[in-house]
Each structure stands twice: as structure tokens, then as C-alpha cells.
C-alpha positions as CSV (number, residue, x, y, z in Angstrom):
1,X,59.3,183.2,217.5
2,X,55.5,180.6,219.7
3,X,55.6,181.5,222.1
4,X,57.1,181.1,225.4
5,X,59.8,183.6,226.2
6,X,62.6,181.5,227.5
7,X,64.3,184.6,228.9
8,X,62.4,187.8,229.4
9,X,65.2,190.0,228.0
10,X,66.1,188.3,224.8
11,X,64.8,189.2,221.3
12,X,62.1,187.0,220.1
13,X,60.0,186.6,217.1
14,X,57.7,189.6,216.7
15,X,56.6,190.8,213.3
16,X,58.8,193.6,212.1
17,X,56.8,194.6,209.0
18,X,56.4,198.2,210.0
19,X,60.1,198.6,209.5
20,X,59.7,198.0,205.8
21,X,56.4,199.7,205.1
22,X,55.1,203.2,205.6
23,X,53.3,204.6,208.5
24,X,53.6,206.9,211.4
25,X,56.4,206.4,214.0
26,X,57.6,208.3,217.1
27,X,59.2,211.1,215.1
28,X,59.9,212.4,211.5
29,X,63.2,210.5,211.4
30,X,61.7,207.2,212.2
31,X,60.9,206.0,208.7
32,X,64.2,207.2,207.1
33,X,66.1,205.3,209.9
34,X,64.2,202.2,209.0
35,X,64.8,202.5,205.3
36,X,68.5,202.9,205.9
37,X,68.7,200.0,208.3
38,X,66.8,197.6,206.1
39,X,68.8,198.7,203.1
40,X,72.0,198.0,204.9
41,X,70.9,194.5,205.8
42,X,69.8,193.6,202.3
43,X,72.8,195.2,200.6
44,X,75.2,193.4,202.9
45,X,73.5,190.0,202.6
46,X,74.6,187.1,200.4
47,X,72.6,184.3,199.0
48,X,72.6,181.3,201.3
49,X,73.4,179.1,198.3
50,X,76.5,181.2,197.5
51,X,77.6,181.3,201.2
52,X,77.4,177.5,201.3
53,X,79.5,177.1,198.2
54,X,82.4,179.1,199.7
55,X,84.9,178.0,202.3
56,X,84.8,181.1,204.5
57,X,82.1,180.2,207.0
58,X,82.6,178.1,210.1
59,X,81.3,174.5,210.1
60,X,78.6,175.2,212.7
61,X,77.3,178.2,210.7
62,X,77.3,176.1,207.6
63,X,75.3,173.3,209.3
64,X,72.6,175.8,210.5
65,X,72.3,177.5,207.1
66,X,71.9,174.1,205.5
67,X,69.2,173.3,208.1
68,X,67.4,176.6,207.4
69,X,67.4,175.8,203.7
70,X,66.0,172.4,204.4
71,X,63.3,173.7,206.7
72,X,62.3,176.4,204.2
73,X,61.9,173.7,201.5
74,X,59.8,171.6,204.0
75,X,57.6,174.5,204.9
76,X,56.9,175.1,201.2
77,X,56.8,171.6,199.8
78,X,55.1,169.7,202.6
79,X,53.3,172.2,204.7
80,X,52.3,174.3,201.6
81,X,53.4,177.6,203.2
82,X,54.5,180.5,201.1
83,X,58.1,181.5,202.1
84,X,58.3,184.1,199.3
85,X,61.6,186.0,199.7
86,X,62.2,184.9,203.2
87,X,65.3,183.0,204.4
88,X,67.1,183.0,201.0
89,X,69.8,185.5,202.1
90,X,72.3,185.5,204.9
91,X,73.4,188.6,206.8
92,X,76.4,188.4,209.1
93,X,75.4,191.0,211.7
94,X,77.8,189.8,214.3
95,X,79.4,193.3,214.2
96,X,76.7,195.0,212.1
97,X,73.1,196.2,212.2
98,X,70.8,194.6,214.8
99,X,67.1,195.0,215.2
100,X,65.1,195.9,218.3
101,X,61.5,196.1,219.3
102,X,60.0,198.5,221.9
103,X,56.5,197.8,223.3
104,X,54.7,199.7,226.1
105,X,51.6,199.3,228.3
106,X,49.6,201.2,230.9
107,X,50.8,200.4,234.4
108,X,47.3,200.1,235.9
109,X,45.8,197.8,233.2
110,X,46.7,195.2,230.6
111,X,46.3,197.6,227.7
112,X,49.2,198.1,225.2
113,X,50.3,201.3,223.6
114,X,49.7,200.9,219.9
115,X,50.9,202.4,216.6
116,X,49.0,202.2,213.3
117,X,50.5,201.5,209.8
118,X,49.1,200.9,206.4
119,X,48.7,197.2,205.3
120,X,49.8,195.7,208.6
121,X,47.4,197.7,210.7
122,X,47.7,198.5,214.4
123,X,50.6,197.0,216.2
124,X,51.6,197.0,219.9
125,X,55.3,197.6,219.2
126,X,57.8,199.6,217.1
127,X,60.9,198.2,215.4
128,X,64.3,199.9,215.2
129,X,67.6,199.2,213.5
130,X,69.5,201.4,215.8
131,X,69.9,200.6,219.5
132,X,70.4,204.2,220.6
133,X,67.1,205.3,218.9
134,X,65.3,202.3,220.4
135,X,66.6,203.1,223.9
136,X,65.7,206.8,223.5
137,X,62.2,206.0,222.5
138,X,61.9,203.5,225.4
139,X,63.1,206.1,227.8
140,X,60.5,208.6,226.4
141,X,57.7,206.1,227.0
142,X,59.0,205.5,230.6
143,X,59.0,209.2,231.2
144,X,55.4,209.3,230.0
145,X,54.5,206.9,232.7
146,X,54.3,203.6,230.8
147,X,55.7,200.1,231.4
148,X,58.2,199.5,228.7
149,X,59.7,196.3,227.3
150,X,62.7,196.6,224.9
151,X,64.3,193.5,223.4
152,X,66.6,192.5,220.5
153,X,65.0,190.7,217.6
154,X,66.9,188.1,215.7
155,X,64.2,187.2,213.1
156,X,61.2,188.9,211.6
157,X,58.9,188.7,208.6
158,X,58.4,191.4,205.9
159,X,55.1,189.8,204.7
160,X,56.9,189.0,201.4
161,X,57.2,192.7,200.5
162,X,61.0,192.6,200.8
163,X,63.8,190.0,201.3
164,X,64.0,188.7,204.8
165,X,67.6,187.5,205.4
166,X,68.8,185.1,208.0
167,X,70.7,187.0,210.6
168,X,73.8,185.6,212.2
169,X,72.4,186.3,215.6
170,X,69.6,183.9,214.9
171,X,72.1,181.1,214.4
172,X,73.0,181.4,218.1
173,X,69.8,179.5,218.8
174,X,69.7,175.8,219.2
175,X,68.6,173.6,216.3
176,X,65.0,173.1,217.5
177,X,64.5,176.8,218.1
178,X,65.8,177.5,214.6
179,X,63.3,175.1,212.9
180,X,60.5,176.6,215.0
181,X,61.5,180.1,214.1
182,X,61.7,179.6,210.3
183,X,58.2,178.0,210.2
184,X,56.8,180.6,212.5
185,X,57.9,183.5,210.3
186,X,57.0,181.8,207.0
187,X,53.4,181.4,208.4
188,X,53.2,185.2,208.6
189,X,54.0,185.4,204.9
190,X,51.2,183.0,204.2
191,X,48.4,184.1,206.6
192,X,48.1,187.6,208.0
193,X,45.1,189.4,209.6
194,X,45.3,193.1,209.8
195,X,44.9,194.7,213.2
196,X,45.0,191.3,215.1
197,X,48.5,190.7,216.5
198,X,47.3,188.1,219.0
199,X,45.7,185.9,216.3
200,X,48.7,186.3,213.9
201,X,51.3,185.5,216.5
202,X,49.5,182.7,218.3
203,X,48.7,181.0,215.0
204,X,52.3,181.3,214.0
205,X,53.3,179.8,217.3
206,X,51.1,176.8,216.7
207,X,52.5,176.3,213.2
208,X,56.0,176.7,214.3
209,X,55.8,174.2,217.1
210,X,53.6,171.5,215.4
211,X,55.6,171.9,212.1
212,X,58.9,171.4,214.0
213,X,57.8,168.1,215.4
214,X,56.4,167.0,212.0
215,X,59.7,168.1,210.3
216,X,61.8,165.9,212.5
217,X,59.4,162.9,212.2
218,X,59.4,163.1,208.4
219,X,63.1,163.9,208.2
220,X,64.3,161.0,210.4
221,X,61.5,158.5,210.9
222,X,64.0,155.8,212.1
223,X,65.6,158.2,214.6
224,X,62.8,159.9,216.6
225,X,65.2,161.4,219.1
226,X,64.9,165.0,217.8
227,X,61.2,164.8,217.5
228,X,61.0,163.6,221.1
229,X,63.3,166.4,222.2
230,X,61.1,168.9,220.4
231,X,58.0,167.5,221.9
232,X,59.4,167.6,225.4
233,X,60.6,171.2,224.9
234,X,57.1,172.3,223.8
235,X,55.5,170.4,226.7
236,X,57.6,172.5,229.0
237,X,56.5,175.6,227.1
238,X,52.9,174.6,227.5
239,X,53.3,174.4,231.2
240,X,54.9,177.9,231.3
241,X,52.2,179.3,229.0
242,X,49.4,177.9,231.1
243,X,51.1,179.7,234.1
244,X,51.3,183.0,232.1
245,X,47.7,182.8,231.0
246,X,46.6,182.2,234.6
247,X,48.7,185.1,235.8
248,X,47.3,187.3,233.0
249,X,43.8,186.5,234.1
250,X,44.6,187.1,237.8
251,X,46.1,190.5,236.9
252,X,43.1,191.4,234.7
253,X,40.7,190.7,237.5
254,X,42.8,192.7,239.9
255,X,42.9,195.7,237.5
256,X,39.2,195.6,237.0
257,X,38.6,196.3,240.7
258,X,37.5,199.6,242.2
259,X,41.0,200.3,243.5
260,X,42.7,203.6,242.6
261,X,45.3,203.7,239.8
262,X,48.0,204.0,242.4
263,X,46.6,201.1,244.4
264,X,46.6,198.9,241.3
265,X,50.1,199.8,240.4
266,X,51.3,199.1,243.9
267,X,49.3,195.9,244.4
268,X,50.4,194.1,241.2
269,X,53.8,193.4,242.7
270,X,52.3,191.2,245.4
271,X,50.4,189.2,242.7
272,X,53.5,188.7,240.7
273,X,55.6,187.6,243.7
274,X,53.0,185.0,244.7
275,X,53.0,183.8,241.1
276,X,56.8,183.4,241.2
277,X,56.5,181.2,244.2
278,X,53.7,179.2,242.7
279,X,55.7,178.5,239.6
280,X,58.7,177.2,241.5
281,X,56.6,174.8,243.7
282,X,53.8,173.7,241.4
283,X,55.0,174.1,237.7
284,X,58.7,173.7,237.5
285,X,58.7,170.2,239.1
286,X,56.5,169.0,236.3
287,X,59.0,170.0,233.6
288,X,61.4,167.9,231.6
289,X,64.1,170.6,231.9
290,X,63.1,172.7,234.9
291,X,66.4,174.5,235.2
292,X,65.7,176.2,231.8
293,X,63.0,178.3,233.6
294,X,64.9,179.3,236.7
295,X,64.7,182.9,235.5
296,X,61.0,183.0,236.3
297,X,62.1,183.6,239.9
298,X,62.9,187.1,238.7
299,X,59.6,187.5,236.7
300,X,59.3,191.3,236.1
301,X,56.5,193.4,237.4
302,X,55.9,194.9,234.0
303,X,52.6,194.9,232.0
304,X,54.3,195.4,228.7
305,X,56.4,192.3,229.3
306,X,53.3,190.4,230.3
307,X,51.4,191.3,227.1
308,X,54.4,190.4,224.9
309,X,54.4,186.9,226.5
310,X,50.7,186.5,226.4
311,X,50.0,187.4,222.8
312,X,52.1,184.6,221.4
313,X,50.3,181.8,223.2
314,X,46.5,182.4,223.2
315,X,44.1,179.6,222.1
316,X,46.7,177.2,220.8
317,X,44.4,174.3,221.7
318,X,41.8,175.7,219.3
319,X,44.2,175.6,216.4
320,X,45.3,172.1,217.4
321,X,41.7,170.9,217.4
322,X,41.2,172.3,213.9
323,X,44.4,170.7,212.6
324,X,43.4,167.3,214.2
325,X,39.9,167.6,212.6
326,X,41.7,167.9,209.2
327,X,43.6,164.7,210.0
328,X,46.7,166.9,210.5
329,X,46.8,167.7,206.8
330,X,48.6,171.0,206.6
331,X,47.2,172.3,203.2
332,X,43.6,171.6,204.4
333,X,44.3,173.3,207.7
334,X,45.9,176.3,206.0
335,X,42.7,176.8,203.9
336,X,40.6,176.8,207.1
337,X,42.9,179.2,208.9
338,X,43.1,181.5,205.9
339,X,39.3,181.7,205.7
340,X,39.1,182.4,209.4
341,X,41.6,185.2,209.1
342,X,39.4,186.8,206.5
343,X,36.3,186.5,208.6
344,X,34.9,189.1,211.0
345,X,35.9,187.0,214.1
346,X,38.5,184.3,213.3
347,X,38.2,182.5,216.7
348,X,34.4,182.3,216.4
349,X,34.7,181.1,212.8
350,X,37.0,178.3,213.9
351,X,34.7,177.3,216.8
352,X,31.7,177.2,214.5
353,X,33.7,175.2,211.9
354,X,34.5,172.7,214.6
355,X,30.9,172.5,215.8
356,X,29.8,171.8,212.3
357,X,32.4,169.1,211.8
358,X,31.5,167.4,215.1
359,X,27.8,167.6,214.3
360,X,28.4,165.6,211.2
361,X,29.9,162.7,213.2
């Protein structure tokens, strides 16, 4: 899921790879519960192609599954991403297994609680297929004194290790969001940097958003309405993200002061309240659809929520500059981003790459 959180309590697109791999969780039953949950999803899924040949699904579900199949083909054939086993199956979880993420942070600083797993590395969240277990772990973290953010997840990537079905809950999204989501998750299957959630998610955000606009431009060149709608949607997200990054910096500076831990925890509420007012008077009036962000008036005082928003939208301009320097050629840009992901410092690599390109001009 890119990414501006359009509502702070909905499930958005965090990597859920630890659910399918091995590692250490909050208790000894964590891994077995994940194995059972993922097995249930795969076993109860059907091939999208088979679902579309039948007559048992509603017309709106059929249209969105056809759209996902089209986007998957576009991501693979035009963008040269590797979808692997992703988005080939459909799981109707309307009354079945749902997925949840739990993240936590210290209250007096913008530092996440993390968990470490083989292959995917250190991650700032845990995934659950059982709401009761997720809520229990969230409550345990709260009792330990952390800020906690729990949210339902309607899409995730398994890094091509296991099938990654389309869940029915994902189809509740609007069309533009679905396109963005599919490309975002397929990027994870193509480029992944261990122990660097912010790079992985922000790069996927860039691919999802830019790929969505390109998809609509290529799909309907004589009818640019959807591409324009996507562009306006992402312009609003840009304004929101700039606001979040500014607030993140403001909180970081406050937390670096000499105030006591108790003073920092108490004082952050005033900063967030001022930010809410600033958003309403300075940011919302600039938006194409300002009413979509009315919820910011209730922006939570919660460092875990802040970090979850922030990690999806960092340095998107840097990725855009690289893509522009490659004449917006997706395969060429993928090569650069993949090399950067393998370097010791991907952002430095990209900046040096840009400096070298600009020096040749």
C-alpha cells in the first residue's frame, strides 16, 4: 500500500513476509498460528482465471479481478517487474481469515520496537492471522509502556516464497487504489533490501503511484480521465505526506531536547494539536478532494502510528529523479534501484548515480 494512510485505522500495505517465513515471534505459538493461517488462505483460494470462468461471483467483484489480472500483466510485461506467485489466486475472506499487523514505538522518541527474522531481516511490525492474538499482543505492548498501532491488512507480499492471493477485503478499495496496491506489492517481489523497511516501502510507494498513472495512460490514451484522477489523488497524497514529514521532523527535534521522558510524552500532544490546526488551514485548502482528509482533525498522538505513516513516503522525489534520468524507462530504472538495494547505502548510491549523470551533461 505508498504511502499516505487515508485513514489511520485501516489496514494498509505493509510487508507480511514474516508470517510465511521462520523467525522469533512474541511467543512459542506465534509461528504455528501463522502457518495455520497462511495454509487456510492458500487452501481456500481459487485461481482467478477459474473464478472468472464461473458465474457465482458478483459483477463488481468480477470487474475488479479482471482489473487485477490486467495490472499484473502490465507490471510484468511493460514495467518488467516480477510478480512470481502473487495475485494469481482469489481468497474470499469476507467471513474468513483476515490479517493484522501490530507495530509499537517508544513514547518519548520516534524509535520503533523491532523483531528480527531470517531472510527479511529486522522489521518494525508483526503479522497475525487471528484478531484475538493480535489484540492480545497489542495489549501486552501497551502494558509494557509502548505506543501501539494495530491495523487490518488487506494485501501483502510473500517475496515470491509462497502464493499471495487477492483477498476479498482488498476489493473493497476503489479502482485506483487497487492498481496502486498490486504494483506496490509486486515491486517487493522484485526488489527487497534486508533490514531496511523504509527503503523497501518508500520505493514500492513510488512504483505503485507512478506505475498507476502510466498504466492508465497506456491503457486508455484517448481517455485520460482515469490518469488525471490518479494524478490528482496522488497530488493530494503528496501534500499530506509533506505535512507528515514536517510533523515527524518537529517531533524528532522536540524529543531530542533535554526534557525529561515524562515531559516529552506530555508535550508531544501540544505539537500534534498545533499540526492538526495547521493542516486544516494551510494544507487541506490546496487539495483536490479536501474532504477525504477530514480525519486528520483527529490525528492520533501515537509515535507508532507516526512511524507507520512516515516509512512509506520518504525520499520519493529521489526515486522520481532517477526514473526521470532514465527517461522514465521502467526496466532501466529497475536495474538502478536493484543495484542501489545491494549497496551499503542505497540512498547515497542513488544520489551519486544522479551526480554522475548530471556531470555528463
